[in-house]
C-alpha positions as CSV (number, residue, x, y, z in Angstrom):
1,X,-243.9,-0.9,-49.5
2,X,-241.4,2.1,-49.3
3,X,-240.4,3.6,-46.0
4,X,-241.3,7.4,-45.2
5,X,-237.5,8.2,-45.0
6,X,-237.1,6.7,-48.5
7,X,-240.0,8.4,-49.8
8,X,-238.8,12.0,-48.4
9,X,-235.3,11.3,-49.9
10,X,-236.6,10.7,-53.2
11,X,-238.8,13.7,-53.1
12,X,-235.9,15.9,-52.1
13,X,-233.7,14.2,-54.8
14,X,-236.4,15.2,-57.4
15,X,-236.7,18.8,-55.9
16,X,-232.9,19.2,-56.4
17,X,-233.1,18.0,-60.0
18,X,-236.1,20.2,-61.1
19,X,-235.5,23.3,-59.1
20,X,-232.8,24.9,-61.4
21,X,-235.0,24.5,-64.4
22,X,-237.8,26.1,-62.5
23,X,-235.7,29.0,-61.5
24,X,-234.5,29.3,-65.0
25,X,-238.1,29.5,-66.4
26,X,-239.1,32.5,-64.1
27,X,-238.7,35.9,-65.6
28,X,-235.8,38.1,-64.0
29,X,-236.7,40.5,-61.1
30,X,-239.5,38.3,-59.7
31,X,-239.4,36.1,-56.7
32,X,-239.4,32.5,-57.9
33,X,-242.6,30.7,-57.2
34,X,-244.3,33.7,-55.4
35,X,-246.4,35.0,-58.2
36,X,-249.0,33.9,-60.4
37,X,-248.3,33.9,-64.2
38,X,-251.5,35.7,-65.0
39,X,-250.6,39.4,-65.6
40,X,-253.8,40.7,-64.0
41,X,-253.3,38.9,-60.9
42,X,-249.8,40.0,-60.9
43,X,-250.7,43.7,-61.1
44,X,-253.2,43.2,-58.3
45,X,-250.5,41.5,-56.1
46,X,-247.9,44.4,-56.9
47,X,-250.5,46.9,-55.9
48,X,-251.4,45.1,-52.7
49,X,-247.7,44.8,-51.9
50,X,-247.1,48.6,-52.4
51,X,-250.1,49.4,-50.3
52,X,-248.8,47.1,-47.4
53,X,-245.4,48.5,-47.6
54,X,-246.9,52.0,-47.5
55,X,-249.0,51.0,-44.6
56,X,-246.1,49.4,-42.7
57,X,-243.8,52.7,-43.1
58,X,-246.8,55.0,-41.8
59,X,-247.2,52.8,-38.9
60,X,-243.5,52.8,-38.0
61,X,-243.5,56.6,-38.2
62,X,-246.5,56.8,-35.7
63,X,-244.9,54.6,-33.1
64,X,-244.1,56.4,-30.0
65,X,-241.0,55.5,-28.0
66,X,-240.9,55.7,-24.3
67,X,-238.2,58.0,-23.1
68,X,-236.2,56.1,-20.5
69,X,-236.1,59.0,-18.1
70,X,-239.9,58.6,-17.8
71,X,-239.6,55.3,-16.1
72,X,-239.3,56.9,-12.6
């Protein structure tokens, strides 16, 4: 039987060997391993990302900062 540490070391070794090939196969301009290869799903996720970023910027502009002089 193989020890857990030996197993983890083997998994890490395989990742180091395979990761450059995985990165090279991804199209440029895309976060590696983050997106599906289906173009319809890609469009949907891009749309959702844009909506999320717009919402985040709207929320940030609505935040009210407390004036330090109002603390008294």
